[in-house]
C-alpha positions in Angstrom: -37.7 71.2 -95.0 -38.7 74.2 -97.0 -35.9 76.2 -98.6 -34.1 78.4 -96.2 -31.3 80.8 -97.4 -28.5 81.7 -95.1 -26.2 84.6 -96.0 -22.9 85.6 -94.5 -20.1 87.9 -95.3 -16.3 88.0 -94.8 -12.9 88.7 -96.3 -11.8 85.1 -95.8 -8.1 86.0 -96.3 -5.6 83.3 -95.4 -8.4 80.8 -95.0 -8.3 78.9 -91.7 -10.3 76.5 -89.5 -12.3 79.3 -87.9 -13.6 80.3 -91.3 -14.5 76.7 -92.1 -16.4 76.2 -88.9 -18.4 79.4 -89.3 -19.4 78.5 -92.8 -20.3 74.9 -91.9 -22.4 76.1 -88.9 -24.1 78.8 -91.1 -25.0 76.1 -93.7 -26.5 73.9 -91.0 -29.1 76.5 -90.4 -30.6 76.3 -93.9 -30.7 74.6 -97.3 -28.7 77.2 -99.2 -25.6 79.1 -98.1 -24.7 82.3 -99.9 -21.4 84.0 -99.1 -20.4 87.6 -99.8 -16.6 87.9 -100.1 -15.2 91.4 -99.6 -13.6 92.9 -102.6 -10.0 93.9 -102.4 -11.0 97.6 -102.3 -13.5 97.0 -99.5 -10.9 95.1 -97.6 -8.4 97.9 -98.0 -11.1 100.5 -96.9 -12.0 98.4 -93.8 -8.5 97.3 -92.7 -6.1 99.7 -94.3 -4.2 96.9 -96.0 -4.6 94.7 -99.0 -5.5 91.1 -98.5 -2.9 88.5 -98.9 -5.0 86.7 -101.6 -6.9 88.5 -104.3 -10.7 88.6 -104.3 -10.7 86.1 -107.3 -8.6 83.6 -105.3 -10.6 84.1 -102.1 -13.9 83.6 -104.0 -12.5 80.4 -105.6 -11.5 79.0 -102.2 -14.9 79.7 -100.7 -16.8 78.4 -103.7 -14.9 75.1 -103.6 -16.3 74.3 -100.1 -19.1 71.7 -100.2 -21.0 73.7 -97.6 -21.2 76.8 -99.8 -23.8 77.0 -102.6 -23.0 80.4 -104.1 -20.5 83.3 -103.7 -20.7 87.0 -104.7 -18.5 90.1 -104.4 -19.3 92.3 -101.4 -18.4 95.7 -102.7 -19.8 97.9 -99.8 -20.8 97.5 -96.2 -23.6 99.9 -96.9 -25.2 97.5 -99.4 -25.7 94.6 -96.9 -29.4 95.2 -96.9 -29.5 95.2 -100.7 -27.6 91.9 -100.7 -29.9 90.3 -98.2 -32.9 91.3 -100.3 -31.3 90.2 -103.6 -30.4 86.7 -102.2 -33.7 86.5 -100.3 -32.0 85.8 -97.0 -34.0 84.1 -94.3 -31.0 84.3 -91.9 -27.9 86.5 -91.7 -25.0 84.9 -89.9 -22.0 86.9 -88.7 -19.2 86.3 -86.2 -19.7 87.6 -82.7 -17.0 90.3 -83.2 -19.8 92.1 -85.1 -22.4 91.5 -82.4 -25.2 94.1 -82.5 -23.8 95.9 -85.6 -26.2 94.2 -88.0 -29.4 94.1 -85.8 -30.8 96.8 -88.2 -31.4 93.9 -90.7 -33.8 92.1 -88.3 -36.6 93.6 -90.3 -35.4 91.7 -93.4 -34.3 88.4 -91.8 -33.3 86.6 -88.7 -29.8 87.8 -87.5 -27.5 85.3 -85.7 -24.0 85.9 -84.3 -21.8 82.9 -83.9 -19.0 82.8 -81.3 -15.6 82.9 -83.0 -13.3 79.9 -82.8 -11.1 80.6 -79.8 -7.5 81.6 -80.6 -7.9 81.6 -84.3 -7.8 84.8 -86.4 -6.4 85.8 -89.8 -4.3 88.5 -88.0 -2.8 85.9 -85.7 -2.1 83.6 -88.6 -0.3 86.4 -90.5 1.7 87.3 -87.4 2.8 83.6 -87.0 3.9 83.5 -90.7 6.0 86.7 -90.2 7.9 85.2 -87.3 
């Protein structure tokens, strides 16, 4: 199999089985999985709250997974195309909650949206912890 680079992005705050399944499935599409982890600032800008874990901790968690080959800081949603070029992406994988939003990158690489793991989300995990 020739080298095929898969790129995905996420906050990966309060890491859960849905994150793991997405990353394992993404890795199964290629020979190299590159993961952009949202910086604390980007997460605040997107969600209006700070992540539970710092970007350093979240990157360390993601990098420790055997399915992940490399990790970088995603500093801006507007730089996704630059990141795809920089890491020579063959495939961009995102959760289906983003369906259609990244189709503009089809000129750079294949874009695949994976169905989310049912009934698992970081928001739901945080709400359970609060109870």
